[in-house]
N, C-alpha and C positions, 0 to 999 in steps of 0.2 A: 601454365596449367597449375592451379592451386589444389593442394591436397590437404586433408585434415588427418593428422596422425591420430591413431587410436588414443583416446583420452585427452587429446589436445583441447584447450579451451575453445569453446564455440562463441558465437556472437552473444552478447549480453541480452538477456531476456528471451532467448529462444528456448521454448519448452523442451525439456528432455535432453538438452545438450550440456555437456560439461562446460562450466563457465557461465551457465544460465542463471537467472535470478533464482535464489534459493538453493543453489548447488553447492554452496560452501558450508562447512561445519557439519554438525550432526542433525539428523532428522528427529522427528517426534519420538521415535523409539530408541534414540541414543546412538544409532548406527551412523557411521560415516556416510556422507553422501557419495563417496567414491564407489559404494556398492549399489547406488541407485540405478534402476533400470534405464538405459538409454532408449528413448522412444522416437527420436527424430534424427535423421542422418542427412548431411549435406551431400550434394552432387554437383557436377559440372557437365552439362550436355556436350556431346562431341561437336555438334553444329550450332545448336541454339534455336529457340523459338523466335520467329520474326512476327511481331505484332502488326496491326494495321498501319501504324505510322512508320514502319521500317526498323524499329528498334529491335536489336537482337538480345534475347534474354537467355543466359546460359547457367547461371548459378541459382540453385534452388535447394529445397529440402523436402524430404519425404518422411512421413511418420510410419510407424509400424501399423500393419493392418489389423483390424478386429474381425471377429466372426461376422458381425453385421456388415462390415465393408465387403466381405466376400459373398454374403447372401443377398443383400438388397439388389445388386445389379442383375441377379437372376430373374427378377420380376420385371426388369426393363424390357419393353417391347422390342427395342433395337437388338438386344442380346438374344431374345427369343427367335427373332428372324435371322440373325447372323451371330452365332456363338463366338466368332472371332472378335466381335465388338466388346466382349467382356473385359478385355484388358484395358481398352480405352476408358470405359466407365469406371473400372476399378482404380486406375491410375488417377483419374479425375477426382476421386474421393480421398486419396492418400497423399497427393502432392500438396504440401502446405504453403509453399511459396515458390515463385519463379521470377527471378530478376525483380523488376519494379512493378510487376503486374499486381493490380489490386485484388484479383481473384483468379484462382486456377480451377478449372472444371473440365468435364469431358469434352466440351467444345474446344477448349485450348489444346488438349491432348490430340484431338482429331486433326488439328491443323499442323502438327509437328512433322518434321522430316522422318522418314522411315528409320534412319539410323538412330535418331534420338529416341524414337519409340522402342526400338530394340534394346537400346542402352537402358531405358527406364524399366523395361520388363525384366531384364537381367538383374538390375539393381534391386527391384522389388523382391525377386526371388532370393537374392543374396541376404538382404537384411531381415526378411521374414523367416527364412529357413535357418540361417546361421545366427542372426541377431547382431551381426557386425559386417563390416565391409572389407575384412582382411581375408587373404587366401594364402595358404602355405604352398610354397614352391621350392624347387631345388635348382641350383645352378647346373646347366648341362655340361659345364667344363670341369668344375671341381666337386660337384655333387653336394655342395654346402646347402643346407636347408635354411630358409628364412621366410618371413611374411612380407607380402606386398599389400598396400592399400589400394583398393579397387575404386573407391569413390572418385569419380571424375577422371579416371585414368584413360589415356588414349592409346591406341595401338602404337607399339614401338617405344613407349615410355615405361620406365620401371620405378 
């Protein structure tokens, strides 16, 4: 299970990720890029999406949602007929990559395992509400407080 530490370098060229093209040095206003807004977050699906050829895709990225991302699906006929479909359409808009798939869309999300869909819904809420994928926790034995990285975490791992 791979996890990205907060502020750890991401893949080169990935927009919005630390370590991405243009992420080094100062911006046009002279501020350090360390203060730049992170808009894309990596994840690892618990099970993985299985494509038509049987290849399992687990590593992906999701960008922050815009107001448009949340409004456009409301006009979708599938969402009007079944409001539960909103998350499928919304996730299809904000997942920027998944494994080696050339394109991720609502049809891709529709074919995911329920556990992966639940993971992505939680991940979406986490990055859009908090702006990061860390959570503050406390040890039940010593009561020491610390942060854990939630991106790609599985049950039982810390």
